[in-house]
N, C-alpha and C positions, 0 to 999 in steps of 0.2 A: 353561640349562645344555645341552645335547645330550653324547651319549654320550661320544664322544671326549675331551670334556673331564673328564668324570667320571674315564675313566683315566687324566688326566694328573695329577690330584689324588691320586689312590691311589698313583701311581708317586713321585710327586714324595714325599709322606708316608713310604713306605717306604722308600725309598733317604736319609731323615734320620734313620730308624731304626737302619739300618745304618751310617751315618756313626756315631753314638751308641755301637752295640756295639763298631766297630770301636778308637773312642776310648776304651773302656772295657776292651778287652782288652788295648789298646798300655799305659796307666796298670798294671794288673795284671803286664803281662810287667816294666815297670821297676820296679815294689815286689819282687819275685821276687831281678829282679839285686841290688839293693840286701841283702834278706836275706842271698845268696848271699853277698856279700863280705862284712857282717859276720859270718856266723854260722861263715864259712874264718880268719878275721882275715887276710882280702886288704888292704894298704892299698888307701884310695881312689882315691889316685895313679896307680895302675897303670892305671887306663881312660885318662891322659897318655900313656902308653905307644905308639910306632906297632906294636910287634907286637900288643901288646892288639885295635886298630883293625883292623890284618889280619887277625887271628882271626875278630872278628866281621865283618868282610866276606867271606871264604872259609865261614865261616858259611851268611851268608845267601844266601848264592850258590847254597849244595848246595840251599836249600828248606827246610821241615820234617819230610820224612822221613831227615834226618842225622843219622848214631847217633856220637855219639864214642867216640872210644879207649878201651880199658880202660885201668884203672893200669898192666899188666905193659907192655900198648903204649907207654901214656910214658912211665915206670920203665927199661924196655930201650931206646926210643930217646933218654934223657935230653938232650944239648941238642947232640946232632951234628947238622948240617944237612947 
């Protein structure tokens, strides 16, 4: 086996580890989301709501640096659009 084949195998193994790590992180996020609903007595059928899905899409478009609105900002805004 030449040096190029060795490099390829090392990269292949490390990329597989990364995939596994990403899967674990994704699973952790799902558990946290479920716990949030449960802990705050939010009905699970909220996930079927179109606005809930729009909210998640909007948050994911901002990326990991997104900061949520404060309690006051949400309360003052109320239902006004």
